[in-house]
C-alpha positions in Angstrom: 0.1 0.1 0.4 1.3 3.4 -0.7 2.3 5.9 1.8 -0.3 9.3 1.9 1.0 12.3 -0.1 1.4 15.3 1.9 4.2 17.5 0.4 3.8 19.2 -3.1 7.0 20.7 -4.9 5.5 23.8 -7.2 8.6 25.0 -9.6 8.3 28.3 -10.1 11.8 29.7 -11.0 11.4 30.3 -14.6 12.0 33.9 -15.7 8.4 34.1 -17.9 9.9 35.5 -20.8 7.1 34.9 -23.2 4.8 37.4 -21.4 7.5 40.0 -21.2 7.1 43.1 -20.2 4.3 42.0 -17.8 7.0 39.7 -16.0 9.8 42.2 -15.9 8.1 43.4 -12.7 5.7 40.7 -12.0 6.3 36.8 -11.7 4.1 35.2 -13.9 2.6 32.9 -11.5 1.0 36.3 -10.0 -0.5 36.9 -13.3 -4.1 36.5 -13.5 -6.9 34.5 -14.2 -10.0 36.4 -14.4 -9.3 37.7 -10.8 -7.0 34.8 -8.9 -3.5 34.6 -10.1 -2.2 31.2 -12.1 -0.4 29.9 -8.4 -3.9 30.2 -6.7 -5.2 27.6 -8.8 -2.3 25.2 -8.1 -2.6 25.6 -4.7 -6.4 25.3 -4.4 -6.0 22.0 -6.4 -3.2 20.9 -3.8 -5.2 21.3 -0.6 -8.2 19.8 -2.5 -6.2 16.6 -2.9 -5.2 16.9 1.1 -1.4 18.4 0.6 -0.5 20.4 3.6 3.1 21.1 3.4 4.1 23.4 -0.1 7.3 23.9 -1.3 7.8 26.6 -3.9 11.3 26.7 -6.0 12.0 30.1 -6.7 14.3 32.5 -8.2 15.4 36.0 -7.6 12.7 38.6 -8.6 9.7 36.0 -6.8 9.5 38.3 -3.5 6.3 39.1 -4.8 5.2 35.3 -5.0 6.2 35.1 -1.4 3.8 38.6 -0.2 1.1 36.9 -1.7 0.5 34.2 0.6 1.4 36.2 3.4 -0.8 37.9 5.7 -2.6 41.6 5.2 -3.3 43.1 8.5 -4.1 46.6 7.3 -6.4 45.6 4.0 -8.1 42.5 6.1 -9.0 45.1 9.2 -10.2 47.5 6.1 -12.3 44.7 4.7 -13.8 43.9 8.4 -14.3 47.8 9.2 -16.2 47.8 6.1 -18.6 45.0 6.5 -17.2 43.4 3.4 -17.2 39.8 4.6 -17.3 37.8 1.5 -14.2 39.8 0.3 -12.8 39.0 3.9 -13.3 35.3 3.5 -11.5 35.3 -0.2 -8.9 37.0 1.2 -7.9 34.6 3.5 -8.1 31.5 1.5 -5.2 33.1 0.1 -2.9 33.1 3.4 -1.0 30.3 4.1 -0.3 29.0 7.8 3.1 29.5 9.3 5.5 26.4 8.7 3.1 25.5 5.7 4.9 27.0 3.0 8.4 27.1 2.6 10.8 28.9 -0.7 14.0 27.0 -1.9 16.2 29.1 -4.5 17.2 27.6 -7.8 20.6 29.6 -8.8 21.0 28.2 -12.1 18.3 27.4 -14.7 18.9 24.1 -15.2 15.6 22.4 -16.0 12.9 20.9 -14.3 14.6 18.2 -12.8 17.1 20.3 -11.2 14.1 22.3 -10.2 12.8 19.5 -8.2 16.2 18.5 -7.2 16.6 21.6 -5.3 13.8 20.3 -2.8 15.3 17.2 -1.9 15.9 18.0 1.9 12.3 19.1 2.6 11.1 15.8 1.1 13.4 13.7 2.9 12.4 9.7 2.0 8.4 10.5 1.5 6.2 10.3 -1.9 5.8 13.7 -2.9 3.8 15.8 -5.6 4.8 18.3 -8.1 2.6 20.8 -9.9 3.4 23.1 -12.8 1.3 26.3 -12.0 1.5 26.8 -16.1 -0.7 24.1 -16.6 -3.9 24.9 -15.2 -6.7 22.4 -15.2 -10.3 22.6 -15.4 -12.0 19.8 -13.8 -14.9 18.8 -11.4 -12.8 16.6 -9.1 -9.0 18.2 -9.3 -6.9 16.5 -11.5 -4.3 15.8 -8.1 -7.0 14.7 -6.5 -8.0 12.1 -9.3 -4.4 11.1 -9.4 -3.8 10.4 -5.7 -7.2 8.2 -5.7 -5.2 6.1 -8.3 -2.3 6.5 -6.5 -3.7 4.5 -3.6 -4.4 1.4 -5.7 -1.0 1.6 -7.8 1.8 2.9 -5.8 4.9 3.4 -7.6 5.0 7.3 -9.8 2.2 8.6 -11.4 2.1 11.1 -14.4 -0.5 13.2 -15.4 -1.1 12.0 -19.3 -3.5 13.5 -22.0 -3.8 12.5 -25.7 -2.2 15.3 -28.4 -1.7 15.4 -31.9 1.5 13.5 -33.5 2.6 17.1 -34.8 2.6 18.3 -30.8 4.3 15.4 -29.5 7.6 17.1 -29.6 6.7 19.9 -27.2 6.2 17.4 -24.7 7.4 14.3 -22.7 5.7 11.1 -24.1 4.9 7.9 -22.5 6.1 4.7 -24.3 2.9 2.5 -23.4 3.2 -0.7 -21.9 -0.1 -1.9 -21.1 -3.7 -0.6 -20.7 -4.4 -1.4 -16.5 -7.5 0.2 -16.3 -7.5 0.6 -12.7 -9.8 3.8 -11.1 -12.1 4.2 -13.9 -10.5 2.7 -16.8 -7.7 5.6 -16.6 -4.3 4.2 -15.9 -1.4 2.7 -18.1 1.5 1.2 -17.2 4.3 2.8 -19.1 7.7 1.1 -20.2 9.6 4.2 -21.0 9.4 8.1 -21.7 10.7 9.9 -24.3 11.4 14.1 -23.5 10.6 16.1 -26.6 10.9 13.0 -29.3 10.8 14.2 -32.8 8.7 14.3 -35.2 7.3 10.8 -35.7 9.0 9.2 -33.3 7.0 10.0 -30.5 6.4 6.2 -28.9 2.5 6.8 -28.0 -0.2 10.0 -28.2 -0.4 9.9 -24.7 2.1 13.3 -23.2 3.0 14.1 -19.8 1.3 17.4 -18.5 2.3 19.1 -15.2 1.1 16.9 -12.2 3.5 14.1 -10.6 3.3 12.1 -7.9 7.0 10.3 -7.6 8.4 7.9 -4.9 11.6 9.5 -3.3 13.6 7.1 -5.7 13.2 9.8 -8.3 15.1 12.5 -6.1 18.1 9.9 -5.7 18.0 9.3 -9.4 18.3 13.3 -10.0 21.7 12.9 -8.1 23.3 11.6 -11.5 21.4 12.7 -14.1 22.9 14.3 -17.1 21.6 16.9 -19.0 19.3 15.6 -21.6 16.9 17.3 -24.2 17.2 20.8 -24.4 20.5 20.8 -22.2 18.6 21.0 -19.5 17.9 18.1 -16.8 15.0 16.4 -17.4 12.5 15.2 -14.6 11.3 12.8 -17.2 14.9 11.1 -17.5 15.0 10.4 -13.8 11.4 8.9 -14.1 12.6 6.5 -17.0 15.5 5.5 -14.7 12.7 4.1 -12.0 11.6 1.8 -15.2 14.8 0.5 -16.0 15.1 -0.6 -12.3 12.0 -2.2 -12.0 10.3 0.1 -10.4 6.4 1.0 -11.9 5.6 4.3 -13.5 1.6 4.9 -14.6 0.1 7.5 -16.7 -3.4 8.6 -15.4 -5.8 9.9 -18.1 -7.1 12.6 -16.0 -10.8 14.0 -16.6 -10.6 17.8 -17.3 -9.3 20.8 -19.9 -5.8 21.7 -19.8 -4.9 24.9 -20.3 -1.3 25.7 -21.0 -1.0 29.0 -19.5 2.8 29.5 -20.3 1.5 30.3 -23.6 -0.2 33.6 -24.7 -2.9 31.7 -26.7 -3.7 29.2 -23.7 -3.5 31.7 -21.2 -6.1 33.7 -23.1 -8.1 30.8 -23.5 -8.1 29.9 -19.9 -9.5 33.3 -18.9 -12.4 32.7 -21.4 -13.1 29.3 -20.2 -13.1 30.2 -16.3 -14.6 33.7 -16.9 -17.9 31.7 -18.6 -17.9 29.5 -15.6 -18.8 32.3 -13.6 -22.2 32.9 -13.2 -21.7 36.8 -12.3 -19.7 37.2 -15.2 -21.1 34.2 -17.9 -24.1 36.3 -19.6 -22.2 39.5 -20.2 -19.0 37.7 -21.5 -21.2 35.2 -23.6 -23.4 38.6 -25.1 -19.8 40.2 -25.9 -18.2 37.3 -27.6 -21.4 36.7 -29.6 -21.0 40.5 -31.0 -18.0 39.4 -31.8 -18.1 36.4 -33.7 -21.3 38.2 -35.6 -19.1 41.1 -36.4 -16.1 38.5 -37.9 -18.8 37.1 -40.2 -20.4 39.9 -41.2 -16.8 41.1 -42.5 -16.0 38.4 -44.2 
């Protein structure tokens, strides 16, 4: 039986250059979808899955991220004085308890595997989750919660997986599938390998790994000896593949939900529209606006 997962790593050391000039002074993870920053969606997903210890791997210039999770006594006092209890409740949801959150610096941009390795001393000998805030997933049941329920049956290592078009596989780590296990709701496959950013036409399957992982501490030990791989970076998929070679199981979980790549401008805009349309107080006005744009475009053709 697998051990309970209570720790999660959030790699947030990237410079967010695709969103310049905004990210010159604002960390990308603080940029908002509707009225919540990207990182809040990741934290809420982790909390729903039972995570109680949050480890952020950061870099220079991320102090706004740390401030976001701190208490704001003056603002809270003003909201309380004005009787804005709903806003006060929303604000308090962003606070993190003392000791629940830790920050580790990644001093060199050496890749996702290196970022995870930086947190090794805080993980110790426990299974842990990794959440990439750039991957925002809209789901009735949060993605990590789905995965941890499946993990209770499988143990080992588990990665979130989704089907991608063959021409897009080169942008992902891709599973080499051994067999379909079914498992929880028929969503689990066993992997016999993983390939990071395969060349066009060389992907072993159409199941791409996206930013949710449940990993055993052996992956951290593998990272001690993992050399630079695709893109000249230390790849997390290479360390996970090492577990497969050592006879340890790795599973892919076909999650239920829609994933948005908020590391790209197009994905960020798509997520903004989707999450806004999911809000009762915004839906009607936004739908009317979008219909108007569609009609204008059609009329112009």
